C-alpha positions as CSV (number, residue, x, y, z in Angstrom):
1,M,-21.7,13.1,-7.2
2,P,-18.8,11.2,-6.4
3,D,-17.7,9.5,-10.0
4,R,-17.2,5.5,-10.4
5,G,-13.8,5.6,-10.2
6,E,-13.8,7.2,-6.7
7,S,-16.7,5.3,-5.9
8,L,-14.8,1.8,-6.8
9,A,-12.0,3.4,-5.0
10,T,-14.1,3.5,-1.9
11,D,-16.2,0.8,-2.1
12,G,-12.4,-1.3,-2.3
13,L,-11.6,0.3,1.1
14,E,-14.9,-0.9,3.2
15,L,-14.2,-4.3,1.5
16,A,-10.6,-4.2,2.8
17,R,-11.9,-2.6,6.5
18,A,-9.5,-0.4,5.6
19,M,-9.8,3.6,5.4
20,T,-7.6,6.5,4.4
21,C,-7.4,10.1,5.8
22,R,-5.5,13.5,5.8
23,G,-5.2,15.6,8.9
24,D,-4.0,19.4,8.8
25,A,-1.3,20.0,11.4
26,A,-3.6,20.7,14.2
27,G,-4.7,17.1,13.8
28,R,-8.2,17.4,12.6
29,V,-9.4,15.4,10.0
30,V,-10.1,17.4,6.3
31,A,-11.2,14.6,4.4
32,A,-11.7,10.8,4.9
33,A,-12.7,7.8,2.9
34,G,-13.1,3.7,3.1
35,A,-14.4,1.6,6.8
36,T,-14.1,4.8,8.9
37,G,-17.7,3.2,10.0
38,S,-16.5,-0.2,11.6
39,L,-13.2,1.3,12.8
40,L,-14.0,4.8,14.4
41,G,-17.8,4.4,14.5
42,V,-18.1,7.5,12.3
43,R,-19.2,7.7,8.7
44,A,-16.2,9.4,6.6
45,E,-18.6,12.2,5.3
46,A,-18.8,13.2,9.2
47,L,-15.1,13.0,10.2
48,P,-14.1,16.4,9.3
49,G,-13.2,18.5,11.7
50,H,-12.7,16.1,14.1
51,R,-9.1,15.5,15.6
52,L,-8.3,11.9,15.1
53,V,-6.9,11.0,18.7
54,D,-10.5,12.3,20.0
55,L,-12.2,9.0,17.9
56,V,-9.8,6.4,19.3
57,Q,-9.9,5.8,23.4
58,G,-7.5,4.7,25.7
59,S,-3.8,3.4,25.5
60,A,-4.3,3.2,21.8
61,G,-5.3,6.4,21.6
62,R,-2.6,7.8,23.8
63,A,-0.3,5.6,21.3
64,L,-1.3,7.6,18.0
65,S,-1.1,10.5,19.9
66,E,2.4,10.1,20.2
67,V,3.0,8.9,16.8
68,L,0.8,12.0,15.5
69,A,3.2,14.3,17.9
70,G,6.4,12.4,17.1
71,L,6.1,12.7,13.0
72,D,9.2,14.6,11.4
73,R,8.1,16.0,8.3
74,A,11.6,15.0,6.4
75,G,11.5,11.8,7.8
76,E,10.0,7.8,6.9
77,P,6.2,7.3,7.7
78,A,5.2,5.9,11.4
79,E,3.6,2.5,11.6
80,L,1.9,1.0,15.0
81,E,-0.8,-1.7,16.0
82,I,-4.0,-1.2,17.9
83,A,-6.8,-2.2,19.2
84,L,-9.1,-0.2,18.2
85,G,-11.8,-0.7,21.6
86,A,-11.6,-2.8,24.9
87,N,-13.6,-6.1,24.6
88,G,-12.5,-9.2,23.0
89,E,-14.4,-8.0,19.6
90,A,-12.3,-4.6,18.8
91,P,-10.7,-4.9,15.6
92,L,-6.9,-5.1,15.5
93,T,-5.5,-2.2,13.3
94,R,-2.7,-1.7,11.9
95,W,-1.6,2.4,10.6
96,R,0.8,3.9,8.9
97,I,1.2,7.4,9.1
98,R,3.1,10.2,7.1
99,R,3.8,14.0,8.1
100,E,2.5,15.8,4.8
101,A,4.4,19.2,3.0
102,D,1.9,21.6,4.7
103,A,2.6,19.8,8.3
104,G,-0.9,17.9,8.3
105,F,-0.9,13.9,8.0
106,L,-1.7,11.2,5.6
107,A,-2.9,8.1,7.5
108,F,-3.7,4.7,6.7
109,A,-5.9,1.8,8.6
110,A,-6.9,-1.3,7.8
111,D,-8.3,-4.4,10.1
112,V,-5.8,-6.8,10.4
113,T,-7.7,-9.2,13.0
114,S,-7.3,-11.9,9.9
115,E,-4.0,-11.5,9.6
116,R,-3.3,-11.7,13.4
117,K,-5.6,-15.1,13.3
118,R,-3.3,-16.7,9.8
119,L,-0.4,-16.2,12.3
120,T,-2.0,-18.2,14.6
121,A,-2.5,-20.6,11.7
122,F,1.3,-20.0,11.4
123,R,2.3,-20.9,14.5
124,R,0.0,-24.3,13.8
125,V,1.7,-24.7,10.9
126,V,5.2,-24.5,13.0
127,D,4.1,-27.0,15.6
128,A,3.5,-29.3,12.9
129,L,7.3,-29.4,11.3
130,P,9.7,-32.0,12.7
131,V,12.6,-29.4,13.6
132,M,13.1,-27.5,16.6
133,I,12.7,-24.4,16.7
134,A,13.1,-21.5,20.1
135,Y,13.9,-18.0,20.2
136,V,16.2,-17.2,22.9
137,D,16.3,-13.3,24.4
138,R,19.3,-11.7,25.6
139,E,18.5,-13.2,29.1
140,K,19.2,-16.3,27.4
141,R,15.3,-17.4,28.2
142,Y,13.1,-19.1,26.0
143,R,10.4,-17.1,24.6
144,F,9.2,-19.2,21.8
145,N,9.0,-22.9,21.4
146,N,7.6,-25.0,18.6
147,G,6.0,-28.1,19.4
148,A,8.9,-30.6,18.4
149,H,11.1,-28.6,20.7
150,C,8.6,-28.8,24.0
151,R,8.2,-33.0,22.7
152,Q,12.7,-33.0,22.9
153,F,12.0,-31.9,26.9
154,G,8.9,-33.4,27.7
155,L,7.6,-30.0,28.4
156,S,4.5,-27.9,27.3
157,S,5.3,-24.4,25.9
158,A,3.8,-22.6,28.7
159,E,6.7,-24.8,30.8
160,L,9.5,-23.8,29.0
161,Y,8.7,-19.8,28.5
162,G,10.7,-17.7,30.5
163,R,13.2,-21.1,31.6
164,P,16.6,-20.4,31.4
165,V,18.6,-22.5,28.6
166,R,21.0,-23.9,31.7
167,E,18.0,-24.9,33.8
168,V,16.7,-26.8,30.9
169,M,19.2,-28.6,29.2
170,G,21.7,-28.8,31.9
171,P,25.0,-28.2,33.1
172,R,27.1,-30.2,30.7
173,A,25.3,-29.7,27.6
174,Y,24.8,-26.1,28.2
175,A,28.7,-25.9,28.5
176,L,29.0,-27.0,24.9
177,I,27.1,-24.6,23.4
178,E,27.5,-21.5,25.9
179,A,30.0,-19.9,23.1
180,D,27.6,-20.6,20.5
181,I,24.7,-18.5,22.6
182,E,27.2,-15.4,23.7
183,R,28.8,-15.1,19.6
184,A,25.0,-15.2,18.6
185,L,23.8,-12.6,20.7
186,N,26.6,-10.4,19.8
187,G,25.4,-10.5,16.0
188,E,27.2,-13.3,14.9
189,P,25.3,-16.5,12.6
190,V,26.3,-19.9,14.4
191,R,25.8,-23.0,12.4
192,H,27.2,-26.7,14.3
193,E,26.7,-29.6,14.6
194,R,27.0,-31.9,18.0
195,A,26.2,-34.6,20.6
196,L,24.8,-33.7,23.4
197,S,24.0,-35.1,26.6
198,L,20.9,-33.3,28.5
199,Q,20.1,-34.4,32.3
200,D,18.0,-36.6,32.2
201,G,20.5,-38.9,30.2
202,R,19.4,-38.9,26.9
203,H,22.2,-38.1,24.1
204,L,21.0,-36.3,21.2
205,D,23.2,-35.5,17.7
206,T,22.2,-32.1,16.6
207,R,22.4,-30.2,13.8
208,A,22.0,-26.3,15.2
209,E,21.6,-22.9,13.7
210,F,21.6,-20.1,16.4
211,L,20.5,-17.1,14.0
212,P,20.7,-13.7,15.6
213,D,17.6,-11.3,15.8
214,I,19.3,-8.0,14.6
215,A,17.1,-5.0,14.2
216,S,17.0,-2.3,11.7
217,D,19.6,-0.3,14.4
218,G,21.8,-3.2,14.6
219,S,21.0,-3.8,18.3
220,V,20.3,-7.7,18.6
221,S,17.1,-8.6,20.9
222,G,18.2,-12.7,20.9
223,F,18.8,-15.7,18.5
224,Y,16.5,-18.0,16.8
225,L,18.0,-21.7,17.2
226,V,17.1,-24.4,15.2
227,A,17.5,-28.1,15.2
228,Q,17.0,-31.3,14.1
229,D,18.9,-34.9,13.5
230,V,17.5,-35.5,10.1
231,T,19.3,-34.5,6.7
232,E,15.2,-33.3,4.9
233,Y,16.4,-30.4,8.0
234,R,18.5,-28.2,6.2
235,S,16.4,-28.1,3.1
236,T,13.2,-27.4,5.3
237,L,15.5,-24.2,6.5
238,D,16.1,-23.3,3.5
239,L,13.4,-22.7,2.0
240,M,11.9,-20.8,5.3
241,R,15.0,-18.4,5.5
242,A,14.7,-17.9,2.1
243,A,10.6,-17.2,1.7
244,H,11.3,-14.6,4.6
245,R,14.0,-13.4,3.1
246,V,11.8,-12.8,-0.4
247,T,9.0,-11.6,1.8
248,S,10.9,-9.0,3.9
249,R,12.3,-7.3,0.9
250,Q,12.3,-3.7,0.6
251,D,14.1,-3.3,-3.0
252,V,12.0,-5.2,-5.4
253,S,8.5,-4.9,-6.5
254,V,5.2,-7.6,-5.0
255,D,5.5,-9.0,-8.8
256,E,9.5,-10.1,-8.3
257,M,9.0,-11.5,-4.8
258,I,6.2,-13.5,-6.0
259,Q,8.6,-15.1,-8.9
260,E,10.6,-15.8,-6.4
261,L,8.5,-18.0,-3.9
262,L,7.5,-19.7,-7.3
263,E,11.2,-20.7,-8.0
264,L,11.4,-21.7,-4.2
265,G,9.0,-24.0,-4.2
266,A,9.9,-25.5,-7.5
267,L,13.6,-26.0,-6.8
268,H,12.7,-27.0,-3.5
269,F,9.8,-29.6,-4.7
270,N,12.0,-30.9,-7.2
271,L,9.4,-29.8,-9.7
272,P,10.3,-27.3,-12.6
273,I,7.2,-25.7,-13.5
274,G,5.4,-23.5,-10.7
275,S,2.6,-21.3,-11.7
276,V,-0.3,-19.1,-9.5
277,A,-3.4,-19.3,-10.9
278,S,-6.8,-17.1,-10.2
279,L,-10.1,-18.1,-10.4
280,A,-12.7,-16.4,-13.0
281,G,-16.1,-18.6,-13.2
282,D,-15.4,-21.7,-14.9
283,S,-12.2,-20.7,-16.0
284,L,-8.4,-20.0,-14.4
285,R,-6.1,-17.2,-15.2
286,L,-2.2,-17.8,-15.2
287,E,-1.2,-14.6,-12.9
288,Y,2.8,-16.1,-12.6
289,V,4.5,-19.1,-14.0
290,T,7.9,-20.1,-13.8
291,P,10.4,-21.1,-15.9
292,A,9.9,-17.5,-17.2
293,D,10.7,-19.0,-20.7
294,R,8.8,-21.3,-20.6
295,A,6.2,-21.0,-23.2
296,L,3.1,-20.1,-20.5
297,P,2.6,-16.2,-20.8
298,P,0.8,-14.8,-17.5
299,G,-3.0,-14.0,-19.0
300,R,-3.6,-17.2,-20.5
301,V,-7.0,-18.6,-19.3
302,Y,-7.3,-22.7,-19.5
303,A,-10.6,-24.5,-18.5
304,L,-11.3,-25.4,-14.9
305,A,-13.3,-27.9,-15.4
306,S,-10.3,-30.2,-16.8
307,S,-7.8,-29.3,-14.8
308,C,-5.8,-30.9,-12.1
309,A,-6.5,-27.6,-9.8
310,R,-10.3,-28.3,-10.5
311,R,-9.7,-31.0,-7.2
312,V,-7.8,-28.6,-5.2
313,I,-11.1,-26.1,-5.4
314,E,-13.1,-28.6,-5.2
315,G,-11.6,-30.4,-1.7
316,D,-10.1,-26.9,-0.6
317,E,-7.2,-28.6,0.2
318,V,-3.8,-30.1,-0.5
319,V,-3.9,-31.9,-3.8
320,H,-0.7,-34.0,-5.0
321,F,0.8,-36.7,-6.6
322,H,4.1,-38.4,-7.6
323,A,3.5,-41.1,-10.2
324,G,0.4,-39.9,-12.4
325,P,-3.1,-38.8,-11.1
326,P,-4.3,-41.8,-9.4
327,D,-7.8,-42.2,-11.3
328,T,-8.9,-39.2,-14.0
329,P,-6.2,-37.4,-15.6
330,C,-6.3,-33.7,-15.9
331,R,-4.7,-31.3,-17.5
332,Q,-2.3,-28.6,-16.5
333,P,-0.5,-25.4,-18.3
334,G,2.7,-26.4,-19.7
335,H,2.1,-29.9,-20.1
336,G,-0.2,-29.9,-23.5
337,D,-2.3,-32.2,-23.3
338,T,-0.7,-35.0,-21.7
339,P,-0.8,-35.0,-17.8
340,P,1.8,-33.8,-15.5
341,A,3.2,-37.1,-14.0
342,A,4.0,-35.4,-10.4
343,Y,1.9,-32.6,-9.3
344,L,1.3,-30.4,-5.9
345,G,-1.4,-27.9,-5.8
346,V,-2.5,-25.5,-2.8
347,P,-5.4,-23.3,-2.3
348,L,-4.9,-20.0,-2.5
349,F,-7.1,-17.5,-0.2
350,V,-7.1,-14.0,0.1
351,R,-8.5,-12.1,2.4
352,G,-10.6,-14.7,3.6
353,R,-11.6,-15.3,-0.2
354,L,-10.9,-18.3,-2.0
355,Y,-8.1,-17.1,-4.9
356,G,-7.2,-19.2,-7.0
357,V,-4.4,-22.4,-6.7
358,I,-0.2,-22.5,-6.3
359,A,0.8,-25.3,-8.1
360,Y,4.0,-27.3,-9.2
361,S,4.3,-29.7,-11.7
362,S,6.7,-31.9,-14.0
363,D,6.4,-33.8,-16.7
364,G,8.7,-36.9,-14.8
365,V,8.1,-38.9,-12.2
366,R,9.0,-37.6,-8.5
367,E,11.0,-40.5,-7.3
368,T,9.9,-39.9,-3.4
369,P,6.1,-39.5,-2.6
370,F,4.9,-36.1,-0.9
371,D,5.1,-36.4,2.7
372,E,3.0,-34.5,5.6
373,I,6.1,-31.5,5.5
374,D,6.0,-31.2,1.5
375,C,2.5,-30.4,2.4
376,E,2.9,-28.1,5.0
377,L,5.6,-26.6,3.2
378,A,3.5,-25.9,0.0
379,R,1.1,-24.6,2.6
380,L,3.6,-22.0,3.9
381,L,4.7,-20.9,0.5
382,A,0.4,-20.2,-0.6
383,G,0.4,-18.2,3.1
384,A,3.6,-15.9,1.9
385,V,1.9,-15.7,-2.0
386,S,-1.7,-14.7,-0.2
387,G,-0.1,-11.7,1.8
388,L,1.6,-10.5,-1.1
389,I,-1.4,-10.6,-3.3
390,A,-3.3,-9.1,-0.3
391,R,-0.3,-6.3,0.4
392,A,-1.0,-5.9,-3.4
393,Q,-4.4,-5.1,-3.5
394,Y,-4.1,-3.0,-0.2
395,E,-1.3,-0.6,-1.8
396,A,-3.4,-0.5,-5.0
397,Q,-6.5,0.5,-2.6
398,L,-4.6,3.4,-1.1
399,H,-2.6,4.4,-4.0
400,A,-6.6,4.6,-5.6
401,A,-7.8,6.7,-2.5
402,N,-4.3,9.0,-2.4
403,Q,-5.1,9.8,-5.9
404,R,-8.8,10.6,-4.7
405,L,-7.7,12.8,-1.8
406,L,-4.9,14.4,-3.8
407,I,-7.7,15.6,-7.0
408,E,-10.0,16.6,-4.3
409,A,-7.4,18.9,-2.4
410,S,-6.2,20.7,-5.7
411,T,-9.4,20.9,-7.6
412,D,-12.3,23.6,-7.1
413,P,-15.2,21.6,-6.5
414,L,-17.7,23.9,-8.5
415,T,-15.7,24.8,-11.1
416,G,-13.3,21.6,-11.9
417,L,-10.5,24.0,-12.0
418,F,-7.6,23.9,-10.1
419,S,-7.4,25.2,-6.9
420,R,-5.5,28.3,-5.3
421,R,-3.2,25.8,-3.2
422,F,-2.6,23.9,-6.2
423,I,-1.5,27.3,-8.3
424,D,0.3,28.3,-5.7
425,E,2.2,25.3,-5.4
426,I,3.2,24.6,-9.1
427,L,3.7,28.8,-10.0
428,G,6.4,28.6,-7.0
429,R,8.7,26.1,-9.0
430,E,7.6,28.0,-12.6
431,V,8.9,31.3,-10.9
432,E,11.8,29.0,-9.8
433,I,12.8,27.8,-13.5
434,A,12.4,31.5,-15.0
435,N,14.8,32.7,-12.8
436,R,17.5,30.0,-13.7
437,H,16.4,29.5,-17.3
438,H,16.0,33.0,-18.0
439,R,12.6,32.0,-19.6
440,D,9.6,34.4,-20.1
441,L,5.9,33.5,-17.7
442,A,3.3,35.8,-17.5
443,V,0.6,35.5,-14.8
444,A,-3.3,37.1,-15.5
445,M,-5.6,37.8,-12.4
446,I,-9.1,37.8,-13.9
447,D,-12.1,39.1,-12.0
448,L,-15.8,38.7,-13.1
449,D,-17.4,42.7,-12.9
450,H,-19.9,43.7,-10.9
451,F,-20.6,39.8,-10.1
452,K,-22.2,40.5,-6.5
453,A,-24.8,41.9,-8.5
454,V,-25.7,38.5,-10.1
455,N,-26.0,37.2,-6.8
456,D,-28.1,39.5,-5.4
457,T,-30.4,40.0,-8.3
458,H,-30.4,36.0,-9.1
459,G,-29.6,33.9,-6.1
460,H,-25.8,32.5,-5.5
461,E,-26.7,28.8,-7.1
462,A,-27.2,31.1,-10.3
463,G,-24.2,32.5,-9.3
464,D,-21.8,29.5,-9.3
465,R,-24.0,28.3,-12.4
466,V,-22.1,31.6,-14.4
467,L,-19.0,30.6,-12.6
468,Q,-19.1,27.4,-14.2
469,A,-20.0,28.8,-17.7
470,V,-16.9,31.3,-17.3
471,S,-14.3,28.5,-16.0
472,R,-15.6,26.5,-19.1
473,E,-14.7,29.4,-22.0
474,L,-11.3,30.6,-20.2
475,T,-10.1,26.8,-20.5
476,R,-11.5,26.7,-24.4
477,E,-9.5,29.5,-24.8
478,L,-5.9,28.3,-23.5
479,R,-3.4,26.6,-24.8
480,Q,-2.7,23.4,-23.2
481,S,0.6,24.0,-21.6
482,D,-1.7,27.1,-19.4
483,V,-2.8,26.6,-16.1
484,I,-5.9,27.9,-14.8
485,A,-7.2,27.6,-11.7
486,R,-9.6,29.5,-9.4
487,F,-7.8,31.6,-7.3
488,G,-11.6,32.8,-5.1
489,G,-14.9,33.5,-5.0
490,E,-15.0,35.4,-8.9
491,E,-11.5,35.8,-9.3
492,F,-9.0,33.4,-11.6
493,I,-5.4,33.3,-12.3
494,V,-3.7,32.4,-15.1
495,M,-0.5,31.3,-15.8
496,L,1.1,31.1,-19.1
497,P,4.6,29.7,-19.4
498,E,7.1,30.3,-22.3
499,T,4.9,33.5,-22.9
500,S,6.0,37.5,-23.0
501,L,4.2,40.2,-22.4
502,A,3.1,41.1,-25.5
503,V,1.9,37.1,-26.2
504,A,0.1,37.2,-22.9
505,T,-1.8,40.6,-23.4
506,H,-3.5,39.5,-26.9
507,A,-4.3,35.9,-25.1
508,C,-6.1,37.7,-22.7
509,E,-7.9,40.0,-25.1
510,R,-9.0,36.9,-26.3
511,L,-10.5,36.0,-22.7
512,R,-12.2,38.9,-21.9
513,E,-14.0,39.0,-25.2
514,R,-14.9,35.2,-24.7
515,V,-16.6,36.4,-21.6
516,A,-18.4,39.3,-23.1
517,R,-19.7,37.5,-25.3
518,L,-21.4,34.9,-23.2
519,T,-24.2,34.4,-22.1
520,V,-26.3,32.1,-19.1
521,E,-29.8,31.1,-19.6
522,V,-29.7,30.7,-15.5
523,T,-34.2,30.5,-16.0
524,P,-35.7,30.5,-19.6
525,D,-36.7,34.2,-18.6
526,A,-33.3,35.4,-16.8
527,P,-30.1,35.2,-19.1
528,V,-27.4,36.7,-17.4
529,R,-23.9,38.5,-18.9
530,V,-21.1,39.7,-17.9
531,T,-17.8,41.2,-18.1
532,A,-14.0,40.3,-17.0
533,S,-11.5,43.0,-16.1
534,V,-7.5,41.8,-16.7
535,G,-4.5,42.3,-14.8
536,I,-1.3,40.9,-16.4
537,A,2.2,41.0,-15.0
538,A,5.5,39.5,-16.9
539,F,8.4,37.9,-14.6
540,V,11.2,39.5,-13.9
541,N,14.3,38.3,-13.3
542,G,14.8,38.4,-9.4
543,D,10.8,38.0,-9.0
544,D,9.5,35.5,-6.8
545,T,6.0,34.3,-6.9
546,R,4.6,37.0,-4.2
547,T,6.3,39.8,-6.2
548,L,4.4,38.7,-9.2
549,L,1.2,38.0,-7.8
550,R,1.5,41.9,-6.6
551,R,2.4,42.8,-10.0
552,A,-0.6,41.6,-12.0
553,D,-3.0,42.2,-8.7
554,R,-1.9,46.0,-9.3
555,A,-2.8,45.9,-12.6
556,L,-6.3,44.1,-12.2
557,Y,-6.4,47.5,-9.9
558,E,-6.2,49.4,-12.7
559,A,-8.5,47.5,-15.0
560,K,-11.5,48.0,-12.6
561,S,-10.7,51.8,-11.7
562,H,-10.6,52.5,-15.4
563,G,-13.8,51.4,-16.3
564,R,-13.9,47.8,-16.4
565,N,-13.9,44.9,-18.8
566,R,-10.6,46.0,-19.8
567,V,-6.9,44.6,-20.2
568,E,-4.1,46.3,-17.9
569,T,-0.5,45.4,-17.7
570,G,1.4,46.1,-14.8
């Protein structure tokens, strides 16, 4: 029966519409957890034995098969997005798959349908910006145009899509920026301020940036064009680029990225205090605060009812004021009992659920009122923070699921001892250390005598109880540094690091005696007693795992041959 930690990890994956599975070298699932039913149509407990690619149909299955076939044992994990089905309601899933040391694989998949919907919402945000934003491919054709860019040329996004830049702008205007386009397509960021005469006769003063779209291999797919003819453009662009740079970093933690986003917002809005607070019943808990030296430790809890955040949560919208609260005073951490003079708060939603509030505030009055752009940028930052929080939650759930699978793979389910696979790995490392540093190491093979008679006489359930009882007794007798595993059937293996043959022999005599004294009450009137034969081998310079185990096994054979219930060395 799974423990509470395992249940919580599995429940977390179910709630997140995510799954994890481990497979063998043939592509068959060995273990799985999470929302496999909603994603693959098969419950987690029924997945083992199935080939993963057989559960994904059509082109998605072919794409998954190609990724699995191309995995490099020493390479980075592969990622892909596939729709698990052919109809419009099929979930869009993001997969991350890596090759394991045993040539198997570990896969994590999550339903990102809602995330894609958030990207659509992000498009609406970009369309609302007064800056003109476009994407141009290597053929110098438009592939993306936001609302402002479409309005500039009096064309819809569909009408602009695929049209050459020269055709849309006209030959005279295009001639002025052609060199800038070529530089951008060669991977060079370009910035200019120019007066352009469009082919419809209009004159446009622009401040524009051409930002190359450079892939990880250095190739340039196109460039982003961002243009505006107002000074507010610069600040807006800087914030968007900085936010993108922060959220794209791989060398810092999620906490550090959220802290940087808070600092960017505080600087942009000219409000020195930034905070992220999570909702907990009738209270809010500070999760992140800027500046870090402010007397606002994360973890502090404050009442929702009297806070400025209450209006944000109740109204489910951006709340702002620049010259004091418009009606009832409210409190905000960092301002004591005095209401902030300026405040900008945005609700945070993580995986579609209200998480809390991101807010910026100031003791002093803000010179200018907040406008529509400020609100949209605040929402943009809130969306970035929400995505990072969701990412952290996904990573935590994945880590918990991976830990559970690792424990399952390295533990014998009947006895709770380590499995043979685990002892093979750890013994190999200990043999390397002993060879390198000339240290003592001993290995003991333990086999229960006449155990088949226990199963034949009392049944396999009774035999299992005897194995469990013996496992407990052996574990109690061993040192903390010793490692014991079930080697198979009624056979156990004990690894004794930094232990000479004489010390190991003495220790194994104690183990043998402890087993011999053990009585297992399989039924009230049928106590069972067993004995154990032990074979010990001490490490000799030049040994590898195979030779060491072979000598221990020969010693065990000698113990069996000489009457059982004894210890022999080899």
